[in-house]
N, C-alpha and C positions, 0 to 999 in steps of 0.2 A: 504493500500500500504506500510505499515511499513516494510522496508527492502526488498521489493519485486518489485521495479520498473523495468519493462522490458525496453529494448531499445526503444520500441515504446512509452511506457508511459513516459519515460524520455523526449523524443522529444516533446510530447504533453504538458508536464508540462512546459518545457522551453519556448515553443511558447506562452503558456497561460500567464506566468509571463512576457515575453518580451512585449506582447501586453498591459501590464499594467505598463510598465516602469521599470521593474526589470529584468535585463539580465546580460550577460557577465560572468566573472569569479565568481562574487558574487552569481549569480543564480546557477551556476554549483556546487559551494561549498555548497550550501544549500540542494542539492538533497538528501543527506543521512538523512536529517532531516524531509523529507516529511513523513507524517503519514497517511493522508486520502485524497481522492479526491472525488468530487461529479460530477456526470454526469446526464444529462437530459434524457428525454424519447428517444431522438434521438441518445443517446450515446455520446453527445458532452460534453467536460469538462466544468464545470461551477464553480468549486471551488477547491482550493488546501489548505491544512493545513500543517503546519510544527511546530516542537518543538525542541528547543535547551536547553541543560543543562546550568544553570547559578546559581551562588549564588546571589539571588535577593537582591539588596540594599533595605533597610527598613525592610525586613523580616529577613535577615541574615541567610537564609537557602537555600540549593540547591533545585531548582525547575525546572520543564520544563517551558520555556517561549514560549508561544503559539503565532503563527501568522497565518493569513489566507488571501487569496485573493479570491474574488467572482466576477463572471461575472456581476451579477445583485444582489445588496444587498437586503436581506430581513432578518428580525429578525428570522423568522422560519428556513431559511437555515443556518444562522450564528449559531444558537443554535444547530442545528443538526450536523453541522461540529464540533463544540466544543465538544459536548457530545460524538460523535464517536471517536474523538481524545483522549479525557480523558479516555474512556473505553479501548482503545487500549493500552495506556500507563499504566493504572492501572493493566492490565493483566500481564504486565512485572514486576510490583513492587514486590520486595521480602523483603523489609524492611532492606536492608543492610545499613551500616553506611554512605556510600558514595552515596546511591541511592537518586535521586530526590524524594521529599516527596509529591509532588502534581504538579498542573499546575497553572501557573500565566499568567494573561492577563494584558498587559500594555495598558491602554486606553489613546490614544493621542488626540483624536478628541473631542473637547469641545461640539460639537453638540450632540454626543452620551451621554456625561455626563449629559447634560441638558434634553435630551429626555428620558433617563433611569436613574433617580436619586435614584432608589430603592437601599437600602443598600445591599440587597441580590437579585440577579437576579434569580428568581425561575426556569426559564427554563434551566439554566445551573448550578445553585447553586454556582455561583461565588459571593464571599463575598468581600465587600469593605474593604481594609486594609490600605488605606492611600494615601497620595500624595507625590511624589518626589518633590525636590526643584524646578524643572522646570515645575511643574503643571501637569505632567503625573499622571494618576490615576492607582493604583495597585489593582487588584482583584485576589483572590486566591480560589482554591478548592483543598483540600487535599485528598490523597488516604485514604481509610478506614484502620485504624490502624497505620497510619504514626505517627512517634514520632519526637519530636523536640529537644530531648536531651537524654543523657544516663539515664537509669532507675536504680532503686534500686532493691534489692533482693525481695522486697515486691510489686513491680510495677505490676499492673494488665494490661493484654492486653485489647484492646478496647471492645471485646465481654464480657469479665468478668466485666469490668467497667459498661457496659450497663445493665448487668443482676444483678448487686449488689443491695441488699435490703437496701435502705436508710431510711426506716421508722423511725419516731421519737420515741425514747425510751420513754416509758410511765412515766418515772421519770420527764420529762420536759414538760413545756408549753412555747410556743413562742407567744409573744404579743408586741404590740406597747408600747414603753416606755411612750409615752404621755397619754396612756389610762390605764396603769398598776396601780393596787391598791396594789401591793405587793412590787415593787421596785421603787426607785426614782432616779433622776439624781445624788443625793449625793451617792447613792449606787454604781452607775457606776464609779464616781470619786474615791471612796474608793477602788473599785476593781482594777482600772488602777494603782493607787498608790501602792497598796499592791503587785501587780504582776510586777511592774516596766515597764509597757507597754508605758505609755505616761507621760512625764514630767508635773508638775502641771500647769504651764502657758498654755502649749499646750492643756492639758486636758480640761481646762475651755473654751478654744476657740472651742474645738471639741465637747463639750457636746451637743450642739444644732444639731449636725449631727447624733446623735444616733437615729436609727429608731426602729428596732426590737431587743428585748432582750429575752434570754432564762432563765427561772426560774424553780427551782426544787419545788417539793411539800412542802419542808421546807422553801420556800421563799429565797433560796440561789440563787444569781445571778451566772449563769453558763456560759453565753455567751453574747456578745454584738456585734452588727453590726452598722456600720455608712455608710451613703451615703451623698455625697455632689456634688453639680453641679459645674463643671469646664470645661474649654475648653481643648480638646486634640489637641495639635499642629499637630501631625502626621495625624489625621483624620479631622482637621480643623472644628470641630463642638463641641458643648457642650454635655457632657455625664455625667451620674451618676457615680461618682468614688466610688468604694466600698471597705470597709475594714471589717474584722471580727476578733474577738478574743474569743477564748474558753479557760477557765481556765484549768490548767494542769490536774486536777482531771477527766476531762470529754473529753479529746482529743481522746480517743479511741472509742467514740460514733460517731453517724452520725450527731452530733449537728451542726458542721460547714457547712456540706452539706445542712442541712435543713434551716439554716439561709440564705444561698445563694439562695436556691430554693424559699423560701418564700419572700425574698426581690425582687427577679426577678419577681415573680408572681404579687406582689403588684404594683411594678412600671410599669410593662407592662399593667396591668389592667387599671391603671390610664391613661396611654398613649393612649391605644386603645379607651377608653371611651371618651377621650377628656378632662378629668378632669385635667391632667397635661401633656402637650406636650412639655415641655421645653427641653427635651433630648430624642433622639430616641433610646437610649440603655444604657448599663452598661459597664464599663471598670474597670479592676483592675490589679494590679501587684503582681505576686506570688514571694515574696522575700525569702520565706523559702526554703532552699536547699532540705530538705526532701520532701516537697510537689512537688517541680519541678521535682524530680526524680521519685516519686511514682505516680504522675499524669502527665506523660510526653507525652500523645498523643496530636496530633495537635488540635483535636477537642474533648472536653469533651462530651461524647455521651448523658448524661442525661440532661445537662443544655444547651448544644450548645455553650458554651464559646469557642472561636476560637483564637488560637495563631496568633499574628500579629507582633511579633518581641520582642527584648529585650530592656530594658532601659539602661541607662549609667552604671548602676551597675550590669548588667547581669540578672536582674529579668525578668521573662516571663510576657509579656503584653498580656492580653486576653480581647476580646470584645464579647458582645452578643447584637444583635440588636433586637428591639421589632418588632412585626408584623406591617407591613406597614411603617417601618422606611425609611426615605429618607436622602440622604447626599447632602451637598452643592456642587455646581460646584466650581472650583477654582476662586478666585477673579480676576477681570479683565474685559475685554470687552466681553459682551454677544455674543453668536453666532447670526449671521444675520438671 
């Protein structure tokens, strides 16, 4: 029904909304936002969806904010309404600077949060992106190819990024620092000091966070990755916080990508197997301006890392949940 409400449909929608406590001028003002309607076998209206453009707080980007009303709620109908609405809006998406880049659902009902705690709702692909201060939950789904910021001259579109060959250069091997026979913690500390990456005191605190390292055939340390468990205030859960560093000599390789992929695979395998379930996913902040511009799609297609906002310094925050991940409901009185 996007932009095609007839006079008859308009009256049906207004009556449907009015029967559910939404009427008057506010209802008439929302009519242009109607996207889809659902009817039963008798042709009776049983659902209406609408979407309005807003810069969504927490995400900091322009999105379609989705709302729906159903005669009788069911997860199946709710998912079908959302998916149909998403597809209709995605068909309009042209990637303009001012275009909404996806669809946002604001979950206000605690019962729904407790009944559906999955980090990603697979029937709609809505991804948990955090809580607002008033305990409303934000879920998002981006349009294919949507970008969260300006790109560089070398930025790939999402299809190019998905097709890129990230195979590990045969010069390198990636291994756990704790199991390496070729490099040691002292080698990592020396690299950080030589490259000016981490101050000495901080480096010694961080050394226990080193997980995978990349080593050349000549036993040269080429890349280091760290993970540490910490709470994300916006997501209100513990996550693995990730950092990586590749030396300047090897930054044109796929080493940084491979370190990310392999840490992700390792941590997810431990989570799914039950070996380590302390965190349901990974989060990191892209602080490098070049990377923010060259990897500016809302979702990174190969790893699934999804943009959920900016930090106080403007760095992109990205999260990737493990299979089976669940998120906590807001603190407070449980639903009856």
